[in-house]
N, CA, C, O and the ligand as a Tripos MOL2 file, in Angstrom:
@<TRIPOS>MOLECULE
protein
  277   275    70     0     0
PROTEIN
NO_CHARGES

@<TRIPOS>ATOM
      1 N           3.8060  149.6640  -52.0800 N.3       1 MET1
      2 CA          3.5930  148.3610  -52.7230 C.3       1 MET1
      3 C           4.7330  148.0580  -53.6870 C.2       1 MET1
      4 O           5.2110  148.9280  -54.4150 O.2       1 MET1
      5 N           5.1430  146.8200  -53.6680 N.am      2 HIS2
      6 CA          6.2280  146.4060  -54.5510 C.3       2 HIS2
      7 C           5.6730  146.0630  -55.9230 C.2       2 HIS2
      8 O           4.6410  145.4030  -56.0510 O.2       2 HIS2
      9 N           6.3650  146.5150  -56.9210 N.am      3 LEU3
     10 CA          5.8830  146.3040  -58.2850 C.3       3 LEU3
     11 C           6.1060  144.8560  -58.7200 C.2       3 LEU3
     12 O           5.2860  144.2870  -59.4400 O.2       3 LEU3
     13 N           7.1920  144.2780  -58.2920 N.am      4 ILE4
     14 CA          7.5260  142.9160  -58.7150 C.3       4 ILE4
     15 C           7.2510  141.9340  -57.5870 C.2       4 ILE4
     16 O           7.6800  142.1380  -56.4510 O.2       4 ILE4
     17 N           6.5440  140.8840  -57.9070 N.am      5 TYR5
     18 CA          6.2560  139.8480  -56.9240 C.3       5 TYR5
     19 C           7.5190  139.1380  -56.4760 C.2       5 TYR5
     20 O           8.4730  138.9760  -57.2370 O.2       5 TYR5
     21 N           7.4960  138.7190  -55.2140 N.am      6 LYS6
     22 CA          8.5060  137.7570  -54.7850 C.3       6 LYS6
     23 C           8.0500  136.3920  -55.2960 C.2       6 LYS6
     24 O           6.8960  136.2180  -55.6860 O.2       6 LYS6
     25 N           8.9810  135.4150  -55.2900 N.am      7 CYS7
     26 CA          8.6470  134.0910  -55.8140 C.3       7 CYS7
     27 C           7.4220  133.4980  -55.1180 C.2       7 CYS7
     28 O           6.5580  132.9000  -55.7600 O.2       7 CYS7
     29 N           7.3600  133.6710  -53.8130 N.am      8 LYS8
     30 CA          6.2450  133.1180  -53.0530 C.3       8 LYS8
     31 C           4.9180  133.7080  -53.5370 C.2       8 LYS8
     32 O           3.9320  132.9900  -53.7040 O.2       8 LYS8
     33 N           4.9100  135.0160  -53.7580 N.am      9 GLN9
     34 CA          3.6960  135.6840  -54.2300 C.3       9 GLN9
     35 C           3.3540  135.2510  -55.6540 C.2       9 GLN9
     36 O           2.1920  135.0190  -55.9880 O.2       9 GLN9
     37 N           4.3880  135.1490  -56.4820 N.am     10 ALA10
     38 CA          4.1710  134.7640  -57.8720 C.3      10 ALA10
     39 C           3.5500  133.3660  -57.9470 C.2      10 ALA10
     40 O           2.6240  133.1310  -58.7220 O.2      10 ALA10
     41 N           4.0700  132.4440  -57.1340 N.am     11 GLN11
     42 CA          3.5460  131.0750  -57.1680 C.3      11 GLN11
     43 C           2.1530  131.0100  -56.5640 C.2      11 GLN11
     44 O           1.3250  130.1940  -56.9690 O.2      11 GLN11
     45 N           1.9030  131.8760  -55.5940 N.am     12 GLN12
     46 CA          0.5540  132.0000  -55.0360 C.3      12 GLN12
     47 C          -0.4270  132.4300  -56.1270 C.2      12 GLN12
     48 O          -1.5300  131.8970  -56.2420 O.2      12 GLN12
     49 N           0.0070  133.4080  -56.9240 N.am     13 MET13
     50 CA         -0.8460  133.9110  -57.9990 C.3      13 MET13
     51 C          -1.0900  132.8450  -59.0640 C.2      13 MET13
     52 O          -2.1940  132.7180  -59.5930 O.2      13 MET13
     53 N          -0.0350  132.0800  -59.3680 N.am     14 VAL14
     54 CA         -0.1890  130.9900  -60.3350 C.3      14 VAL14
     55 C          -1.2420  130.0090  -59.8390 C.2      14 VAL14
     56 O          -2.1040  129.5710  -60.6020 O.2      14 VAL14
     57 N          -1.1650  129.6650  -58.5450 N.am     15 SER15
     58 CA         -2.1330  128.7340  -57.9580 C.3      15 SER15
     59 C          -3.5380  129.3200  -57.9700 C.2      15 SER15
     60 O          -4.5020  128.6380  -58.3190 O.2      15 SER15
     61 N          -3.6440  130.5720  -57.5920 N.am     16 GLU16
     62 CA         -4.9590  131.2100  -57.5620 C.3      16 GLU16
     63 C          -5.5510  131.3360  -58.9570 C.2      16 GLU16
     64 O          -6.7650  131.2720  -59.1520 O.2      16 GLU16
     65 N          -4.6570  131.5160  -59.9150 N.am     17 GLY17
     66 CA         -5.1170  131.6420  -61.2920 C.3      17 GLY17
     67 C          -5.7860  130.3790  -61.8170 C.2      17 GLY17
     68 O          -6.5070  130.4120  -62.8140 O.2      17 GLY17
     69 N          -5.5350  129.2530  -61.1260 N.am     18 LEU18
     70 CA         -6.1900  128.0070  -61.5200 C.3      18 LEU18
     71 C          -7.6360  127.9950  -61.0400 C.2      18 LEU18
     72 O          -8.4920  127.3390  -61.6330 O.2      18 LEU18
     73 N          -7.8970  128.7220  -59.9660 N.am     19 ASP19
     74 CA         -9.2330  128.6950  -59.3540 C.3      19 ASP19
     75 C         -10.0960  129.8780  -59.7370 C.2      19 ASP19
     76 O         -11.3240  129.7890  -59.7550 O.2      19 ASP19
     77 N          -9.4440  130.9850  -60.0420 N.am     20 ARG20
     78 CA        -10.2230  132.1790  -60.3710 C.3      20 ARG20
     79 C          -9.5230  132.9790  -61.4570 C.2      20 ARG20
     80 O          -8.3470  132.7650  -61.7510 O.2      20 ARG20
     81 N         -10.2670  133.8990  -62.0410 N.am     21 GLU21
     82 CA         -9.7130  134.7930  -63.0450 C.3      21 GLU21
     83 C          -8.8770  135.8550  -62.3330 C.2      21 GLU21
     84 O          -9.3770  136.5430  -61.4430 O.2      21 GLU21
     85 N          -7.6240  135.9900  -62.7170 N.am     22 LEU22
     86 CA         -6.7880  137.0270  -62.1090 C.3      22 LEU22
     87 C          -7.1270  138.3760  -62.7380 C.2      22 LEU22
     88 O          -7.5260  138.4590  -63.8990 O.2      22 LEU22
     89 N          -6.9580  139.4250  -61.9430 N.am     23 SER23
     90 CA         -7.1970  140.7610  -62.4790 C.3      23 SER23
     91 C          -6.0820  141.1290  -63.4590 C.2      23 SER23
     92 O          -5.0390  140.4770  -63.5100 O.2      23 SER23
     93 N          -6.3220  142.1700  -64.2210 N.am     24 PHE24
     94 CA         -5.3070  142.6080  -65.1870 C.3      24 PHE24
     95 C          -3.9940  142.9300  -64.4800 C.2      24 PHE24
     96 O          -2.9210  142.5440  -64.9440 O.2      24 PHE24
     97 N          -4.0840  143.6430  -63.3480 N.am     25 ALA25
     98 CA         -2.8830  144.0310  -62.6090 C.3      25 ALA25
     99 C          -2.1380  142.8070  -62.0840 C.2      25 ALA25
    100 O          -0.9100  142.7440  -62.1330 O.2      25 ALA25
    101 N          -2.8980  141.8390  -61.5820 N.am     26 GLU26
    102 CA         -2.2710  140.6110  -61.0610 C.3      26 GLU26
    103 C          -1.5530  139.8460  -62.1690 C.2      26 GLU26
    104 O          -0.4300  139.3730  -61.9950 O.2      26 GLU26
    105 N          -2.2240  139.7390  -63.3050 N.am     27 ARG27
    106 CA         -1.6040  139.0270  -64.4270 C.3      27 ARG27
    107 C          -0.3710  139.7530  -64.9300 C.2      27 ARG27
    108 O           0.6370  139.1290  -65.2610 O.2      27 ARG27
    109 N          -0.4580  141.0870  -64.9860 N.am     28 ALA28
    110 CA          0.6670  141.8860  -65.4670 C.3      28 ALA28
    111 C           1.8760  141.7050  -64.5530 C.2      28 ALA28
    112 O           3.0040  141.5460  -65.0210 O.2      28 ALA28
    113 N           1.6260  141.7310  -63.2440 N.am     29 ARG29
    114 CA          2.7210  141.5890  -62.2920 C.3      29 ARG29
    115 C           3.2860  140.1740  -62.3070 C.2      29 ARG29
    116 O           4.4940  139.9700  -62.1840 O.2      29 ARG29
    117 N           2.3950  139.2060  -62.4600 N.am     30 LEU30
    118 CA          2.8520  137.8210  -62.5370 C.3      30 LEU30
    119 C           3.7280  137.6200  -63.7770 C.2      30 LEU30
    120 O           4.7900  136.9990  -63.7190 O.2      30 LEU30
    121 N           3.2550  138.1610  -64.8910 N.am     31 LYS31
    122 CA          3.9950  138.0320  -66.1420 C.3      31 LYS31
    123 C           5.3760  138.6770  -66.0090 C.2      31 LYS31
    124 O           6.3770  138.1530  -66.4960 O.2      31 LYS31
    125 N           5.3980  139.8210  -65.3420 N.am     32 LEU32
    126 CA          6.6540  140.5360  -65.1280 C.3      32 LEU32
    127 C           7.6260  139.6730  -64.3240 C.2      32 LEU32
    128 O           8.8110  139.5810  -64.6430 O.2      32 LEU32
    129 N           7.0980  139.0500  -63.2840 N.am     33 HIS33
    130 CA          7.9490  138.1840  -62.4670 C.3      33 HIS33
    131 C           8.4430  136.9910  -63.2770 C.2      33 HIS33
    132 O           9.6170  136.6260  -63.2120 O.2      33 HIS33
    133 N           7.5380  136.3890  -64.0380 N.am     34 LEU34
    134 CA          7.9210  135.2130  -64.8260 C.3      34 LEU34
    135 C           8.9940  135.5630  -65.8480 C.2      34 LEU34
    136 O           9.8240  134.7240  -66.1980 O.2      34 LEU34
    137 N           8.9740  136.8070  -66.3260 N.am     35 SER35
    138 CA          9.9480  137.2110  -67.3440 C.3      35 SER35
    139 C          11.3660  137.2940  -66.7880 C.2      35 SER35
    140 O          12.3390  137.2670  -67.5410 O.2      35 SER35
    141 N          11.4740  137.3940  -65.4590 N.am     36 ILE36
    142 CA         12.8150  137.4860  -64.8710 C.3      36 ILE36
    143 C          13.1660  136.2870  -63.9820 C.2      36 ILE36
    144 O          14.2630  136.2220  -63.4270 O.2      36 ILE36
    145 N          12.2350  135.3440  -63.8500 N.am     37 CYS37
    146 CA         12.4700  134.2480  -62.9120 C.3      37 CYS37
    147 C          12.2170  132.8880  -63.5560 C.2      37 CYS37
    148 O          11.0770  132.5440  -63.8710 O.2      37 CYS37
    149 N          13.2780  132.1220  -63.7480 N.am     38 ASP38
    150 CA         13.1660  130.8160  -64.4070 C.3      38 ASP38
    151 C          12.4010  129.8010  -63.5640 C.2      38 ASP38
    152 O          11.6010  129.0240  -64.0840 O.2      38 ASP38
    153 N          12.6550  129.8160  -62.2600 N.am     39 SER39
    154 CA         12.0340  128.7760  -61.4340 C.3      39 SER39
    155 C          10.5190  128.9510  -61.3800 C.2      39 SER39
    156 O           9.7830  127.9650  -61.3780 O.2      39 SER39
    157 N          10.0480  130.1930  -61.3360 N.am     40 CYS40
    158 CA          8.6000  130.4200  -61.3380 C.3      40 CYS40
    159 C           8.0020  130.1570  -62.7180 C.2      40 CYS40
    160 O           6.8500  129.7410  -62.8320 O.2      40 CYS40
    161 N           8.7840  130.4000  -63.7540 N.am     41 THR41
    162 CA          8.3220  130.0750  -65.1010 C.3      41 THR41
    163 C           8.1050  128.5730  -65.2210 C.2      41 THR41
    164 O           7.1210  128.1200  -65.8060 O.2      41 THR41
    165 N           9.0460  127.7980  -64.6550 N.am     42 ASN42
    166 CA          8.8900  126.3410  -64.6490 C.3      42 ASN42
    167 C           7.6720  125.9250  -63.8380 C.2      42 ASN42
    168 O           6.9000  125.0600  -64.2520 O.2      42 ASN42
    169 N           7.5120  126.5450  -62.6900 N.am     43 PHE43
    170 CA          6.3690  126.2540  -61.8300 C.3      43 PHE43
    171 C           5.0650  126.5420  -62.5690 C.2      43 PHE43
    172 O           4.1290  125.7430  -62.5400 O.2      43 PHE43
    173 N           5.0220  127.6940  -63.2280 N.am     44 ASN44
    174 CA          3.8280  128.0810  -63.9790 C.3      44 ASN44
    175 C           3.5230  127.0730  -65.0850 C.2      44 ASN44
    176 O           2.3730  126.6810  -65.2840 O.2      44 ASN44
    177 N           4.5690  126.6590  -65.8010 N.am     45 THR45
    178 CA          4.3870  125.6920  -66.8880 C.3      45 THR45
    179 C           3.8210  124.3740  -66.3580 C.2      45 THR45
    180 O           2.9190  123.7820  -66.9510 O.2      45 THR45
    181 N           4.3740  123.9330  -65.2290 N.am     46 GLN46
    182 CA          3.8960  122.6880  -64.6250 C.3      46 GLN46
    183 C           2.4360  122.8020  -64.2110 C.2      46 GLN46
    184 O           1.6470  121.8850  -64.4380 O.2      46 GLN46
    185 N           2.0800  123.9270  -63.6050 N.am     47 MET47
    186 CA          0.7050  124.1120  -63.1440 C.3      47 MET47
    187 C          -0.2700  124.1810  -64.3110 C.2      47 MET47
    188 O          -1.3720  123.6370  -64.2450 O.2      47 MET47
    189 N           0.1470  124.8610  -65.3890 N.am     48 GLN48
    190 CA         -0.7210  124.9520  -66.5660 C.3      48 GLN48
    191 C          -0.9300  123.5800  -67.1840 C.2      48 GLN48
    192 O          -2.0340  123.2380  -67.6070 O.2      48 GLN48
    193 N           0.1440  122.7950  -67.2320 N.am     49 THR49
    194 CA          0.0610  121.4430  -67.7780 C.3      49 THR49
    195 C          -0.8640  120.5880  -66.9250 C.2      49 THR49
    196 O          -1.6980  119.8370  -67.4320 O.2      49 THR49
    197 N          -0.6900  120.7260  -65.6060 N.am     50 LEU50
    198 CA         -1.5180  119.9860  -64.6520 C.3      50 LEU50
    199 C          -2.9880  120.3680  -64.8130 C.2      50 LEU50
    200 O          -3.8720  119.5120  -64.7980 O.2      50 LEU50
    201 N          -3.2300  121.6660  -64.9670 N.am     51 ARG51
    202 CA         -4.6070  122.1340  -65.0980 C.3      51 ARG51
    203 C          -5.2610  121.5650  -66.3490 C.2      51 ARG51
    204 O          -6.4200  121.1530  -66.3250 O.2      51 ARG51
    205 N          -4.5020  121.5470  -67.4430 N.am     52 LEU52
    206 CA         -5.0480  120.9950  -68.6820 C.3      52 LEU52
    207 C          -5.3730  119.5250  -68.5160 C.2      52 LEU52
    208 O          -6.4010  119.0440  -68.9940 O.2      52 LEU52
    209 N          -4.4770  118.8060  -67.8250 N.am     53 ALA53
    210 CA         -4.6880  117.3810  -67.5910 C.3      53 ALA53
    211 C          -5.9270  117.1650  -66.7180 C.2      53 ALA53
    212 O          -6.7390  116.2800  -66.9840 O.2      53 ALA53
    213 N          -6.0580  117.9890  -65.6720 N.am     54 MET54
    214 CA         -7.2090  117.8860  -64.7770 C.3      54 MET54
    215 C          -8.5030  118.1720  -65.5210 C.2      54 MET54
    216 O          -9.5090  117.4840  -65.3430 O.2      54 MET54
    217 N          -8.4560  119.2000  -66.3560 N.am     55 ARG55
    218 CA         -9.6440  119.5950  -67.1060 C.3      55 ARG55
    219 C         -10.0680  118.4850  -68.0590 C.2      55 ARG55
    220 O         -11.2570  118.2150  -68.2260 O.2      55 ARG55
    221 N          -9.0800  117.8450  -68.6820 N.am     56 LYS56
    222 CA         -9.3760  116.7650  -69.6140 C.3      56 LYS56
    223 C          -9.9900  115.5850  -68.8560 C.2      56 LYS56
    224 O         -10.9820  114.9980  -69.2870 O.2      56 LYS56
    225 N          -9.3760  115.2540  -67.7200 N.am     57 LEU57
    226 CA         -9.9010  114.1790  -66.8830 C.3      57 LEU57
    227 C         -11.3510  114.4600  -66.5030 C.2      57 LEU57
    228 O         -12.2190  113.5920  -66.5920 O.2      57 LEU57
    229 N         -11.5840  115.7060  -66.0760 N.am     58 ARG58
    230 CA        -12.9120  116.0850  -65.6180 C.3      58 ARG58
    231 C         -13.9290  116.0020  -66.7580 C.2      58 ARG58
    232 O         -15.0200  115.4600  -66.5820 O.2      58 ARG58
    233 N         -13.5740  116.5310  -67.9070 N.am     59 SER59
    234 CA        -14.5230  116.5160  -69.0170 C.3      59 SER59
    235 C         -14.7620  115.0930  -69.5020 C.2      59 SER59
    236 O         -15.8640  114.7600  -69.9400 O.2      59 SER59
    237 N         -13.7270  114.2480  -69.4260 N.am     60 ASP60
    238 CA        -13.9010  112.8440  -69.7960 C.3      60 ASP60
    239 C         -14.9020  112.1620  -68.8770 C.2      60 ASP60
    240 O         -15.7670  111.4180  -69.3400 O.2      60 ASP60
    241 N         -14.7860  112.4160  -67.5540 N.am     61 SER61
    242 CA        -15.6750  111.7550  -66.6080 C.3      61 SER61
    243 C         -17.0960  112.3130  -66.7290 C.2      61 SER61
    244 O         -18.0670  111.5830  -66.5280 O.2      61 SER61
    245 N         -17.2210  113.6000  -67.0570 N.am     62 ILE62
    246 CA        -18.5530  114.1800  -67.2490 C.3      62 ILE62
    247 C         -19.2100  113.5620  -68.4810 C.2      62 ILE62
    248 O         -20.3970  113.2360  -68.4690 O.2      62 ILE62
    249 N         -18.4210  113.4080  -69.5410 N.am     63 ASP63
    250 CA        -18.9680  112.8160  -70.7620 C.3      63 ASP63
    251 C         -19.5200  111.4190  -70.5200 C.2      63 ASP63
    252 O         -20.5580  111.0400  -71.0620 O.2      63 ASP63
    253 N         -18.8110  110.6670  -69.6990 N.am     64 SER64
    254 CA        -19.2230  109.2850  -69.4960 C.3      64 SER64
    255 C         -20.3910  109.1680  -68.5260 C.2      64 SER64
    256 O         -21.1090  108.1680  -68.5350 O.2      64 SER64
    257 N         -20.5850  110.1880  -67.6860 N.am     65 LYS65
    258 CA        -21.6640  110.1140  -66.6880 C.3      65 LYS65
    259 C         -22.9210  110.8520  -67.1430 C.2      65 LYS65
    260 O         -23.9370  110.2390  -67.4700 O.2      65 LYS65
    261 N         -22.8290  112.1840  -67.1560 N.am     66 GLU66
    262 CA        -24.0040  112.9550  -67.5390 C.3      66 GLU66
    263 C         -23.6140  114.0530  -68.5190 C.2      66 GLU66
    264 O         -22.4570  114.4690  -68.5700 O.2      66 GLU66
    265 N         -24.5640  114.5070  -69.2780 N.am     67 GLN67
    266 CA        -24.2770  115.4670  -70.3340 C.3      67 GLN67
    267 C         -24.6540  116.8930  -69.9480 C.2      67 GLN67
    268 O         -24.7230  117.7570  -70.8210 O.2      67 GLN67
    269 N         -24.8990  117.1660  -68.6700 N.am     68 THR68
    270 CA        -25.2870  118.5200  -68.2780 C.3      68 THR68
    271 C         -24.1390  119.4890  -68.4750 C.2      68 THR68
    272 O         -23.0110  119.2220  -68.0610 O.2      68 THR68
    273 N         -24.4280  120.6100  -69.1060 N.am     69 LYS69
    274 CA        -23.4650  121.6500  -69.4520 C.3      69 LYS69
    275 C         -22.3860  121.1100  -70.3770 C.2      69 LYS69
    276 O         -21.4850  121.8500  -70.7730 O.2      69 LYS69
    277 ZN         10.1630  133.5720  -58.9270 Zn       70 ZN70
@<TRIPOS>BOND
     1     1     2 1
     2     2     3 1
     3     3     4 2
     4     3     5 am
     5     5     6 1
     6     6     7 1
     7     7     8 2
     8     7     9 am
     9     9    10 1
    10    10    11 1
    11    11    12 2
    12    11    13 am
    13    13    14 1
    14    14    15 1
    15    15    16 2
    16    15    17 am
    17    17    18 1
    18    18    19 1
    19    19    20 2
    20    19    21 am
    21    21    22 1
    22    22    23 1
    23    23    24 2
    24    23    25 am
    25    25    26 1
    26    26    27 1
    27    27    28 2
    28    27    29 am
    29    29    30 1
    30    30    31 1
    31    31    32 2
    32    31    33 am
    33    33    34 1
    34    34    35 1
    35    35    36 2
    36    35    37 am
    37    37    38 1
    38    38    39 1
    39    39    40 2
    40    39    41 am
    41    41    42 1
    42    42    43 1
    43    43    44 2
    44    43    45 am
    45    45    46 1
    46    46    47 1
    47    47    48 2
    48    47    49 am
    49    49    50 1
    50    50    51 1
    51    51    52 2
    52    51    53 am
    53    53    54 1
    54    54    55 1
    55    55    56 2
    56    55    57 am
    57    57    58 1
    58    58    59 1
    59    59    60 2
    60    59    61 am
    61    61    62 1
    62    62    63 1
    63    63    64 2
    64    63    65 am
    65    65    66 1
    66    66    67 1
    67    67    68 2
    68    67    69 am
    69    69    70 1
    70    70    71 1
    71    71    72 2
    72    71    73 am
    73    73    74 1
    74    74    75 1
    75    75    76 2
    76    75    77 am
    77    77    78 1
    78    78    79 1
    79    79    80 2
    80    79    81 am
    81    81    82 1
    82    82    83 1
    83    83    84 2
    84    83    85 am
    85    85    86 1
    86    86    87 1
    87    87    88 2
    88    87    89 am
    89    89    90 1
    90    90    91 1
    91    91    92 2
    92    91    93 am
    93    93    94 1
    94    94    95 1
    95    95    96 2
    96    95    97 am
    97    97    98 1
    98    98    99 1
    99    99   100 2
   100    99   101 am
   101   101   102 1
   102   102   103 1
   103   103   104 2
   104   103   105 am
   105   105   106 1
   106   106   107 1
   107   107   108 2
   108   107   109 am
   109   109   110 1
   110   110   111 1
   111   111   112 2
   112   111   113 am
   113   113   114 1
   114   114   115 1
   115   115   116 2
   116   115   117 am
   117   117   118 1
   118   118   119 1
   119   119   120 2
   120   119   121 am
   121   121   122 1
   122   122   123 1
   123   123   124 2
   124   123   125 am
   125   125   126 1
   126   126   127 1
   127   127   128 2
   128   127   129 am
   129   129   130 1
   130   130   131 1
   131   131   132 2
   132   131   133 am
   133   133   134 1
   134   134   135 1
   135   135   136 2
   136   135   137 am
   137   137   138 1
   138   138   139 1
   139   139   140 2
   140   139   141 am
   141   141   142 1
   142   142   143 1
   143   143   144 2
   144   143   145 am
   145   145   146 1
   146   146   147 1
   147   147   148 2
   148   147   149 am
   149   149   150 1
   150   150   151 1
   151   151   152 2
   152   151   153 am
   153   153   154 1
   154   154   155 1
   155   155   156 2
   156   155   157 am
   157   157   158 1
   158   158   159 1
   159   159   160 2
   160   159   161 am
   161   161   162 1
   162   162   163 1
   163   163   164 2
   164   163   165 am
   165   165   166 1
   166   166   167 1
   167   167   168 2
   168   167   169 am
   169   169   170 1
   170   170   171 1
   171   171   172 2
   172   171   173 am
   173   173   174 1
   174   174   175 1
   175   175   176 2
   176   175   177 am
   177   177   178 1
   178   178   179 1
   179   179   180 2
   180   179   181 am
   181   181   182 1
   182   182   183 1
   183   183   184 2
   184   183   185 am
   185   185   186 1
   186   186   187 1
   187   187   188 2
   188   187   189 am
   189   189   190 1
   190   190   191 1
   191   191   192 2
   192   191   193 am
   193   193   194 1
   194   194   195 1
   195   195   196 2
   196   195   197 am
   197   197   198 1
   198   198   199 1
   199   199   200 2
   200   199   201 am
   201   201   202 1
   202   202   203 1
   203   203   204 2
   204   203   205 am
   205   205   206 1
   206   206   207 1
   207   207   208 2
   208   207   209 am
   209   209   210 1
   210   210   211 1
   211   211   212 2
   212   211   213 am
   213   213   214 1
   214   214   215 1
   215   215   216 2
   216   215   217 am
   217   217   218 1
   218   218   219 1
   219   219   220 2
   220   219   221 am
   221   221   222 1
   222   222   223 1
   223   223   224 2
   224   223   225 am
   225   225   226 1
   226   226   227 1
   227   227   228 2
   228   227   229 am
   229   229   230 1
   230   230   231 1
   231   231   232 2
   232   231   233 am
   233   233   234 1
   234   234   235 1
   235   235   236 2
   236   235   237 am
   237   237   238 1
   238   238   239 1
   239   239   240 2
   240   239   241 am
   241   241   242 1
   242   242   243 1
   243   243   244 2
   244   243   245 am
   245   245   246 1
   246   246   247 1
   247   247   248 2
   248   247   249 am
   249   249   250 1
   250   250   251 1
   251   251   252 2
   252   251   253 am
   253   253   254 1
   254   254   255 1
   255   255   256 2
   256   255   257 am
   257   257   258 1
   258   258   259 1
   259   259   260 2
   260   259   261 am
   261   261   262 1
   262   262   263 1
   263   263   264 2
   264   263   265 am
   265   265   266 1
   266   266   267 1
   267   267   268 2
   268   267   269 am
   269   269   270 1
   270   270   271 1
   271   271   272 2
   272   271   273 am
   273   273   274 1
   274   274   275 1
   275   275   276 2
@<TRIPOS>SUBSTRUCTURE
     1 MET1         2 RESIDUE 1 A MET
     2 HIS2         6 RESIDUE 1 A HIS
     3 LEU3        10 RESIDUE 1 A LEU
     4 ILE4        14 RESIDUE 1 A ILE
     5 TYR5        18 RESIDUE 1 A TYR
     6 LYS6        22 RESIDUE 1 A LYS
     7 CYS7        26 RESIDUE 1 A CYS
     8 LYS8        30 RESIDUE 1 A LYS
     9 GLN9        34 RESIDUE 1 A GLN
    10 ALA10       38 RESIDUE 1 A ALA
    11 GLN11       42 RESIDUE 1 A GLN
    12 GLN12       46 RESIDUE 1 A GLN
    13 MET13       50 RESIDUE 1 A MET
    14 VAL14       54 RESIDUE 1 A VAL
    15 SER15       58 RESIDUE 1 A SER
    16 GLU16       62 RESIDUE 1 A GLU
    17 GLY17       66 RESIDUE 1 A GLY
    18 LEU18       70 RESIDUE 1 A LEU
    19 ASP19       74 RESIDUE 1 A ASP
    20 ARG20       78 RESIDUE 1 A ARG
    21 GLU21       82 RESIDUE 1 A GLU
    22 LEU22       86 RESIDUE 1 A LEU
    23 SER23       90 RESIDUE 1 A SER
    24 PHE24       94 RESIDUE 1 A PHE
    25 ALA25       98 RESIDUE 1 A ALA
    26 GLU26      102 RESIDUE 1 A GLU
    27 ARG27      106 RESIDUE 1 A ARG
    28 ALA28      110 RESIDUE 1 A ALA
    29 ARG29      114 RESIDUE 1 A ARG
    30 LEU30      118 RESIDUE 1 A LEU
    31 LYS31      122 RESIDUE 1 A LYS
    32 LEU32      126 RESIDUE 1 A LEU
    33 HIS33      130 RESIDUE 1 A HIS
    34 LEU34      134 RESIDUE 1 A LEU
    35 SER35      138 RESIDUE 1 A SER
    36 ILE36      142 RESIDUE 1 A ILE
    37 CYS37      146 RESIDUE 1 A CYS
    38 ASP38      150 RESIDUE 1 A ASP
    39 SER39      154 RESIDUE 1 A SER
    40 CYS40      158 RESIDUE 1 A CYS
    41 THR41      162 RESIDUE 1 A THR
    42 ASN42      166 RESIDUE 1 A ASN
    43 PHE43      170 RESIDUE 1 A PHE
    44 ASN44      174 RESIDUE 1 A ASN
    45 THR45      178 RESIDUE 1 A THR
    46 GLN46      182 RESIDUE 1 A GLN
    47 MET47      186 RESIDUE 1 A MET
    48 GLN48      190 RESIDUE 1 A GLN
    49 THR49      194 RESIDUE 1 A THR
    50 LEU50      198 RESIDUE 1 A LEU
    51 ARG51      202 RESIDUE 1 A ARG
    52 LEU52      206 RESIDUE 1 A LEU
    53 ALA53      210 RESIDUE 1 A ALA
    54 MET54      214 RESIDUE 1 A MET
    55 ARG55      218 RESIDUE 1 A ARG
    56 LYS56      222 RESIDUE 1 A LYS
    57 LEU57      226 RESIDUE 1 A LEU
    58 ARG58      230 RESIDUE 1 A ARG
    59 SER59      234 RESIDUE 1 A SER
    60 ASP60      238 RESIDUE 1 A ASP
    61 SER61      242 RESIDUE 1 A SER
    62 ILE62      246 RESIDUE 1 A ILE
    63 ASP63      250 RESIDUE 1 A ASP
    64 SER64      254 RESIDUE 1 A SER
    65 LYS65      258 RESIDUE 1 A LYS
    66 GLU66      262 RESIDUE 1 A GLU
    67 GLN67      266 RESIDUE 1 A GLN
    68 THR68      270 RESIDUE 1 A THR
    69 LYS69      274 RESIDUE 1 A LYS
    70 ZN70       277 GROUP 0 **** ****
């Protein structure tokens, strides 16, 4: 097994991290890749920003419709 993700794997992990909790090992390896790769760091930043925007949109629409959870 390779210790450092390739860019494709790193971006896959970033995407998956939006849908599920990554394991400690996955996060550690992703972080390691991001520390040496600018393009994936940019990708990660964009995805995190997008996720925050999506979450805000979602919570706004929930507030206006129903108050469950
Ligand atoms: Zn990369």
